[in-house]
C-alpha positions as semicolon CSV with decimal commas, in nm:
position;residue;x (nm);y (nm);z (nm)
1;M;-0,946;-8,364;-5,021
2;R;-0,620;-8,492;-5,166
3;P;-0,360;-8,564;-4,895
4;S;-0,001;-8,443;-4,892
5;Y;0,143;-8,740;-4,703
6;F;0,056;-9,101;-4,622
7;D;0,166;-9,262;-4,296
8;I;0,143;-9,624;-4,406
9;H;0,184;-9,774;-4,058
10;S;0,070;-9,631;-3,725
11;H;-0,127;-9,748;-3,422
12;P;-0,381;-9,481;-3,321
13;N;-0,596;-9,776;-3,214
14;F;-0,351;-9,851;-2,928
15;A;-0,405;-9,763;-2,563
16;A;-0,140;-9,489;-2,583
17;F;-0,404;-9,279;-2,763
18;N;-0,706;-9,360;-2,544
19;A;-0,718;-9,008;-2,398
20;D;-0,699;-8,813;-2,724
21;R;-0,743;-9,051;-3,019
22;D;-0,984;-8,828;-3,212
23;E;-0,758;-8,526;-3,163
24;V;-0,455;-8,720;-3,289
25;V;-0,637;-8,831;-3,603
26;Q;-0,765;-8,478;-3,658
27;R;-0,413;-8,335;-3,624
28;A;-0,301;-8,575;-3,893
29;R;-0,588;-8,480;-4,121
30;D;-0,519;-8,108;-4,062
31;A;-0,156;-8,170;-4,160
32;G;-0,267;-8,335;-4,485
33;V;-0,179;-8,684;-4,366
34;W;-0,374;-8,997;-4,451
35;L;-0,296;-9,294;-4,232
36;A;-0,330;-9,668;-4,194
37;A;-0,423;-9,792;-3,846
38;V;-0,250;-10,125;-3,796
39;G;-0,363;-10,415;-3,580
40;T;-0,127;-10,655;-3,408
41;Q;-0,372;-10,919;-3,285
42;K;-0,744;-10,978;-3,307
43;D;-0,850;-10,710;-3,056
44;T;-0,639;-10,428;-3,195
45;S;-0,726;-10,537;-3,549
46;R;-1,097;-10,497;-3,473
47;E;-1,023;-10,158;-3,320
48;A;-0,832;-10,056;-3,635
49;V;-1,136;-10,136;-3,850
50;E;-1,371;-9,959;-3,610
51;L;-1,153;-9,648;-3,616
52;A;-1,135;-9,648;-3,996
53;E;-1,514;-9,681;-4,017
54;K;-1,550;-9,345;-3,840
55;Y;-1,394;-9,155;-4,130
56;P;-1,523;-9,144;-4,488
57;E;-1,166;-9,096;-4,612
58;G;-0,814;-9,056;-4,482
59;V;-0,811;-9,345;-4,234
60;C;-0,787;-9,709;-4,337
61;A;-0,721;-10,033;-4,152
62;I;-0,462;-10,309;-4,168
63;I;-0,543;-10,628;-3,979
64;G;-0,330;-10,921;-3,873
65;L;-0,125;-11,101;-3,609
66;H;0,218;-10,965;-3,514
67;P;0,481;-11,240;-3,481
68;I;0,566;-11,149;-3,121
69;H;0,203;-11,204;-3,026
70;T;0,231;-11,573;-3,106
71;S;0,420;-11,601;-2,774
72;K;0,283;-11,566;-2,424
73;S;0,408;-11,307;-2,175
74;Y;0,439;-11,016;-2,418
75;H;0,282;-10,697;-2,287
76;D;0,331;-10,334;-2,383
77;T;0,141;-10,067;-2,191
78;Q;0,137;-9,837;-2,496
79;E;-0,046;-10,111;-2,686
80;L;-0,291;-10,246;-2,431
81;G;-0,265;-10,001;-2,143
82;E;-0,208;-10,053;-1,774
83;G;-0,381;-10,361;-1,638
84;G;-0,339;-10,546;-1,967
85;A;-0,193;-10,846;-1,790
86;E;-0,467;-11,065;-1,932
87;F;-0,267;-11,063;-2,252
88;T;0,031;-11,226;-2,084
89;S;-0,174;-11,540;-2,019
90;R;-0,216;-11,618;-2,387
91;G;-0,009;-11,664;-2,696
92;E;-0,251;-11,595;-2,979
93;R;-0,255;-11,816;-3,288
94;F;-0,383;-11,698;-3,623
95;E;-0,746;-11,800;-3,678
96;K;-0,870;-11,745;-4,030
97;K;-1,235;-11,747;-3,925
98;V;-1,164;-11,449;-3,698
99;Y;-0,956;-11,246;-3,943
100;L;-1,131;-11,319;-4,274
101;P;-1,433;-11,089;-4,215
102;M;-1,197;-10,808;-4,116
103;A;-0,974;-10,878;-4,415
104;E;-1,273;-10,851;-4,650
105;H;-1,389;-10,523;-4,498
106;A;-1,393;-10,232;-4,743
107;K;-1,180;-10,015;-4,512
108;T;-0,908;-10,280;-4,479
109;V;-0,627;-10,217;-4,726
110;A;-0,366;-10,477;-4,625
111;I;-0,294;-10,776;-4,403
112;G;-0,049;-10,739;-4,114
113;E;0,151;-10,648;-3,943
114;C;0,280;-10,998;-3,993
115;G;0,615;-11,157;-4,059
116;L;0,900;-11,290;-3,848
117;D;1,070;-11,155;-3,537
118;Y;1,365;-11,364;-3,424
119;Y;1,494;-11,106;-3,175
120;R;1,517;-11,298;-2,845
121;V;1,270;-11,553;-2,980
122;E;1,231;-11,882;-2,799
123;P;1,353;-12,158;-3,036
124;E;1,026;-12,349;-3,011
125;K;0,834;-12,039;-3,125
126;I;1,014;-12,004;-3,458
127;K;0,795;-12,269;-3,623
128;V;0,482;-12,107;-3,479
129;Q;0,578;-11,768;-3,623
130;E;0,646;-11,920;-3,964
131;E;0,317;-12,112;-3,970
132;D;0,112;-11,805;-3,881
133;F;0,303;-11,594;-4,131
134;L;0,224;-11,843;-4,408
135;A;-0,143;-11,840;-4,307
136;Q;-0,153;-11,463;-4,341
137;I;0,015;-11,472;-4,682
138;E;-0,260;-11,710;-4,789
139;L;-0,528;-11,479;-4,647
140;A;-0,381;-11,177;-4,827
141;N;-0,379;-11,367;-5,154
142;E;-0,735;-11,484;-5,102
143;V;-0,871;-11,132;-5,050
144;G;-0,634;-10,972;-5,303
145;K;-0,466;-10,730;-5,064
146;P;-0,095;-10,665;-4,993
147;L;0,108;-10,755;-4,686
148;M;0,234;-10,518;-4,418
149;L;0,554;-10,685;-4,298
150;H;0,720;-10,669;-3,958
151;V;1,071;-10,814;-3,979
152;R;1,337;-10,814;-3,708
153;S;1,652;-11,025;-3,710
154;A;1,494;-11,238;-3,984
155;Y;1,524;-11,058;-4,319
156;E;1,677;-11,353;-4,501
157;K;1,425;-11,608;-4,373
158;T;1,130;-11,378;-4,443
159;A;1,246;-11,324;-4,801
160;E;1,300;-11,697;-4,842
161;I;0,941;-11,769;-4,740
162;L;0,804;-11,497;-4,968
163;K;1,007;-11,629;-5,258
164;S;0,835;-11,966;-5,231
165;H;0,498;-11,823;-5,120
166;P;0,464;-11,486;-5,298
167;A;0,233;-11,210;-5,181
168;K;0,047;-11,163;-5,508
169;A;-0,078;-10,810;-5,434
170;G;0,259;-10,693;-5,305
171;A;0,426;-10,637;-4,970
172;V;0,612;-10,367;-4,780
173;V;0,867;-10,405;-4,500
174;H;0,775;-10,132;-4,256
175;C;1,028;-9,955;-4,031
176;F;1,320;-10,102;-4,225
177;T;1,650;-10,100;-4,033
178;G;1,861;-10,346;-4,231
179;T;2,135;-10,317;-4,489
180;Y;2,085;-10,244;-4,858
181;G;2,170;-10,606;-4,929
182;Q;1,881;-10,710;-4,705
183;A;1,651;-10,454;-4,865
184;K;1,744;-10,590;-5,208
185;L;1,610;-10,933;-5,106
186;F;1,264;-10,773;-5,103
187;L;1,321;-10,539;-5,396
188;D;1,412;-10,839;-5,611
189;L;1,073;-10,989;-5,524
190;G;0,899;-10,671;-5,640
191;Y;0,819;-10,545;-5,291
192;H;0,857;-10,210;-5,112
193;I;1,058;-10,071;-4,821
194;S;0,926;-9,818;-4,569
195;F;1,145;-9,597;-4,352
196;S;1,048;-9,465;-4,009
197;G;1,176;-9,198;-3,772
198;V;1,483;-9,412;-3,710
199;I;1,647;-9,257;-4,017
200;T;1,640;-8,917;-3,842
201;Y;1,850;-9,043;-3,547
202;P;2,228;-9,005;-3,516
203;P;2,424;-9,313;-3,631
204;K;2,484;-9,583;-3,370
205;K;2,817;-9,753;-3,317
206;N;2,818;-10,124;-3,395
207;P;2,932;-10,296;-3,073
208;K;3,113;-10,566;-3,272
209;S;3,289;-10,369;-3,544
210;G;3,301;-10,028;-3,379
211;E;3,174;-9,873;-3,704
212;Q;2,905;-9,607;-3,714
213;A;2,588;-9,762;-3,858
214;S;2,392;-9,523;-4,079
215;Y;2,083;-9,575;-4,291
216;D;2,176;-9,294;-4,529
217;D;2,342;-9,525;-4,780
218;V;2,035;-9,750;-4,784
219;V;1,798;-9,458;-4,841
220;R;2,017;-9,320;-5,121
221;A;2,045;-9,657;-5,296
222;M;1,673;-9,732;-5,295
223;P;1,470;-9,699;-5,617
224;L;1,240;-9,406;-5,545
225;E;0,932;-9,592;-5,670
226;R;0,980;-9,854;-5,396
227;I;1,003;-9,617;-5,097
228;M;0,729;-9,539;-4,846
229;T;0,732;-9,386;-4,497
230;D;0,570;-9,476;-4,167
231;T;0,570;-9,341;-3,813
232;D;0,496;-9,665;-3,623
233;A;0,326;-9,429;-3,375
234;P;0,325;-9,422;-3,075
235;Y;0,684;-9,548;-3,107
236;L;1,002;-9,409;-3,271
237;S;0,923;-9,039;-3,287
238;P;1,136;-8,865;-3,549
239;V;1,364;-8,573;-3,472
240;P;1,264;-8,306;-3,360
241;H;0,996;-8,493;-3,162
242;R;1,222;-8,769;-3,032
243;G;1,149;-8,859;-2,670
244;K;0,780;-8,774;-2,704
245;R;0,488;-8,995;-2,803
246;N;0,488;-9,030;-3,178
247;E;0,181;-8,960;-3,393
248;P;0,092;-8,980;-3,764
249;A;0,120;-8,604;-3,824
250;Y;0,497;-8,637;-3,777
251;V;0,542;-8,844;-4,093
252;S;0,633;-8,523;-4,276
253;E;0,962;-8,514;-4,083
254;I;1,055;-8,856;-4,220
255;V;0,971;-8,748;-4,574
256;K;1,191;-8,439;-4,525
257;K;1,476;-8,661;-4,411
258;V;1,443;-8,890;-4,712
259;A;1,471;-8,587;-4,941
260;A;1,768;-8,448;-4,748
261;I;1,958;-8,779;-4,751
262;R;1,900;-8,826;-5,124
263;G;1,974;-8,462;-5,203
264;E;1,654;-8,434;-5,402
265;D;1,373;-8,180;-5,421
266;L;1,140;-8,211;-5,122
267;E;0,822;-8,147;-5,317
268;M;0,915;-8,410;-5,573
269;I;0,990;-8,663;-5,299
270;R;0,670;-8,580;-5,111
271;A;0,455;-8,623;-5,421
272;R;0,626;-8,946;-5,528
273;L;0,605;-9,113;-5,186
274;L;0,238;-9,023;-5,165
275;E;0,174;-9,177;-5,506
276;N;0,367;-9,489;-5,405
277;A;0,141;-9,539;-5,103
278;L;-0,185;-9,469;-5,283
279;K;-0,092;-9,712;-5,560
280;F;0,023;-9,977;-5,313
281;F;-0,304;-9,966;-5,121
282;N;-0,511;-9,929;-5,441
283;L;-0,660;-9,601;-5,321
284;S;-0,757;-9,288;-5,512
285;A;-0,742;-8,932;-5,382
């Protein structure tokens, strides 16, 4: 059945959904939502593929190593659950031999989430992040699949790396929260931008300038053919679900907000964003 929406980036494979994973996926399917389950290291990447294998259509996998997972001591209970302290004892490095079979899997549609995250990064870890990012660009090019990018406090450096080491099958910056100038760095490379529930939140005041920061101008300025949407579930629930665990079915609220910000017909926006995602992932529906 043809979907109505595509949540290009969510984590139903995470521990936050251990109690009701099948129900969450079914709610998405009932709402006409197809989704990509995204891995952040080798364990959650395997789980993304295993989840996608359960469904003949509507659920696909994205596998890779998140930049924050190249450091030790990171732990998120929504990702690995209570008692996941074993993760804090290791800083995972990208191993091609581990990820290549998953990357070649028929249900895997992209490599990631990978990229750079310089927010509170230890200086000695910057080189590690960049090395593992480059390795994943190479893997994506080898298997002919696009990149799912995580970028925080590093838009310029990420674009610089991609300019010299292009992702041949394309790339998308998920959960974009930068300026239009930063978005244009990726647009100029032929890549896409995805907006999350953050665009439904009230503007925040910049502590330095005192100005109200809003993503409306960025959403309005974007070429429509380069826009996609993602929930990043279980995080960043859109209004009116803010404060609750996020899930893929809520992606429709983000699509509604894109249409409202741009002042364009909701049905047109819905159909175009769906087509953008299907084309990006080389899927038919």
